[in-house]
DSSP file (Angstrom, degrees, kcal/mol; ACC not computed):
  #  RESIDUE AA STRUCTURE BP1 BP2  ACC     N-H-->O    O-->H-N    N-H-->O    O-->H-N    TCO  KAPPA ALPHA  PHI   PSI    X-CA   Y-CA   Z-CA
    1    1 A M              0   0    0      0, 0.0     2,-0.4     0, 0.0     0, 0.0   0.000 360.0 360.0 360.0 107.9   12.9   46.3   71.9
    2    2 A R        -     0   0    0      1,-0.1     3,-0.1     2,-0.0     0, 0.0  -0.800 360.0-156.5-101.1 141.1   15.7   45.5   74.3
    3    3 A S  S    S+     0   0    0     -2,-0.4     2,-0.6     1,-0.1    -1,-0.1   0.753  84.0  60.0 -83.9 -24.5   19.3   46.3   73.4
    4    4 A V        +     0   0    0      6,-0.0    -1,-0.1     0, 0.0    -2,-0.0  -0.918  67.6 143.2-109.5 118.5   20.6   43.6   75.9
    5    5 A T        -     0   0    0     -2,-0.6     5,-0.0    -3,-0.1     0, 0.0  -0.987  54.5 -86.3-148.7 153.8   19.6   40.0   75.2
    6    6 A P     >  -     0   0    0      0, 0.0     4,-2.8     0, 0.0     5,-0.2  -0.275  39.1-121.5 -58.8 146.7   21.1   36.6   75.5
    7    7 A P  H  > S+     0   0    0      0, 0.0     4,-2.4     0, 0.0     5,-0.2   0.901 109.9  50.9 -59.7 -43.9   23.1   35.5   72.3
    8    8 A R  H  > S+     0   0    0      1,-0.2     4,-1.6     2,-0.2     5,-0.2   0.963 116.3  40.1 -59.9 -51.4   21.0   32.4   71.7
    9    9 A Y  H  > S+     0   0    0      1,-0.2     4,-2.7     2,-0.2    -1,-0.2   0.883 113.2  56.7 -64.7 -37.7   17.7   34.3   71.9
   10   10 A N  H  X S+     0   0    0     -4,-2.8     4,-2.9     1,-0.2    -1,-0.2   0.921 104.2  50.9 -62.6 -44.9   19.1   37.2   70.0
   11   11 A S  H  X S+     0   0    0     -4,-2.4     4,-2.1     1,-0.2    -1,-0.2   0.938 114.2  43.4 -60.6 -47.4   20.1   35.2   67.0
   12   12 A K  H  X S+     0   0    0     -4,-1.6     4,-2.5    -5,-0.2    -1,-0.2   0.927 114.2  51.0 -64.2 -42.8   16.7   33.6   66.6
   13   13 A Q  H  X S+     0   0    0     -4,-2.7     4,-2.7     1,-0.2    -2,-0.2   0.904 108.3  52.2 -61.5 -41.5   15.0   36.9   67.2
   14   14 A Q  H  X S+     0   0    0     -4,-2.9     4,-2.4     2,-0.2    -1,-0.2   0.931 110.3  47.7 -61.9 -45.1   17.1   38.6   64.6
   15   15 A I  H  X S+     0   0    0     -4,-2.1     4,-2.2     1,-0.2     5,-0.2   0.937 113.2  48.1 -61.2 -46.1   16.2   36.0   62.0
   16   16 A H  H  X S+     0   0    0     -4,-2.5     4,-2.5     1,-0.2    -1,-0.2   0.910 111.0  51.3 -61.2 -41.2   12.5   36.2   62.8
   17   17 A R  H  X S+     0   0    0     -4,-2.7     4,-3.0    -5,-0.2    -1,-0.2   0.900 107.3  53.3 -63.7 -40.1   12.7   40.0   62.7
   18   18 A K  H  X S+     0   0    0     -4,-2.4     4,-2.6     2,-0.2    -1,-0.2   0.944 111.2  45.1 -61.4 -47.2   14.3   39.9   59.2
   19   19 A H  H  X S+     0   0    0     -4,-2.2     4,-2.6     1,-0.2     5,-0.2   0.922 113.6  50.7 -61.7 -42.7   11.6   37.6   57.8
   20   20 A F  H  X S+     0   0    0     -4,-2.5     4,-2.7     1,-0.2    -2,-0.2   0.917 111.2  48.0 -61.7 -43.2    8.9   39.8   59.5
   21   21 A L  H  X S+     0   0    0     -4,-3.0     4,-2.8     2,-0.2    -1,-0.2   0.915 110.9  51.1 -64.8 -41.9   10.4   43.0   58.0
   22   22 A L  H  X S+     0   0    0     -4,-2.6     4,-2.3    -5,-0.2    -2,-0.2   0.934 112.3  46.1 -61.2 -45.7   10.7   41.4   54.5
   23   23 A K  H  X S+     0   0    0     -4,-2.6     4,-2.5     1,-0.2     5,-0.2   0.929 113.0  50.1 -62.9 -44.1    7.0   40.3   54.6
   24   24 A N  H  X S+     0   0    0     -4,-2.7     4,-3.0    -5,-0.2    -1,-0.2   0.905 109.1  52.2 -61.3 -40.7    6.0   43.7   55.9
   25   25 A R  H  X S+     0   0    0     -4,-2.8     4,-3.0     2,-0.2     5,-0.2   0.932 109.3  49.2 -62.2 -44.9    7.9   45.4   53.2
   26   26 A R  H  X S+     0   0    0     -4,-2.3     4,-2.6     1,-0.2    -2,-0.2   0.942 114.3  44.8 -60.7 -46.7    6.2   43.3   50.5
   27   27 A V  H  X S+     0   0    0     -4,-2.5     4,-2.7     1,-0.2     5,-0.2   0.924 113.9  50.0 -63.3 -43.1    2.8   44.1   51.9
   28   28 A F  H  X S+     0   0    0     -4,-3.0     4,-2.7    -5,-0.2    -2,-0.2   0.921 111.8  47.6 -62.3 -43.8    3.6   47.8   52.3
   29   29 A I  H  X S+     0   0    0     -4,-3.0     4,-2.9     2,-0.2     5,-0.3   0.928 111.9  50.2 -63.7 -44.4    4.9   48.0   48.7
   30   30 A R  H  X S+     0   0    0     -4,-2.6     4,-2.7    -5,-0.2    -2,-0.2   0.935 113.7  45.0 -60.5 -45.3    1.8   46.2   47.3
   31   31 A R  H  < S+     0   0    0     -4,-2.7    -1,-0.2     1,-0.2    -2,-0.2   0.908 113.6  50.4 -64.5 -40.3   -0.5   48.5   49.2
   32   32 A F  H  < S+     0   0    0     -4,-2.7    -2,-0.2    -5,-0.2    -1,-0.2   0.919 113.6  44.3 -65.3 -42.8    1.4   51.6   48.2
   33   33 A I  H  <        0   0    0     -4,-2.9    -2,-0.2     1,-0.3    -1,-0.2   0.930 360.0 360.0 -67.5 -45.2    1.4   50.6   44.5
   34   34 A N     <        0   0    0     -4,-2.7    -1,-0.3    -5,-0.3    -2,-0.2   0.498 360.0 360.0 -75.5 360.0   -2.3   49.6   44.6
């Protein structure tokens, strides 16, 4: 995890990270409930 990154790369990385976090949250919640 780098704090300094190019703007172009950063924007794409942030979007990808958001989707990844959302998917992880869903899986984590499902596992936690089950």
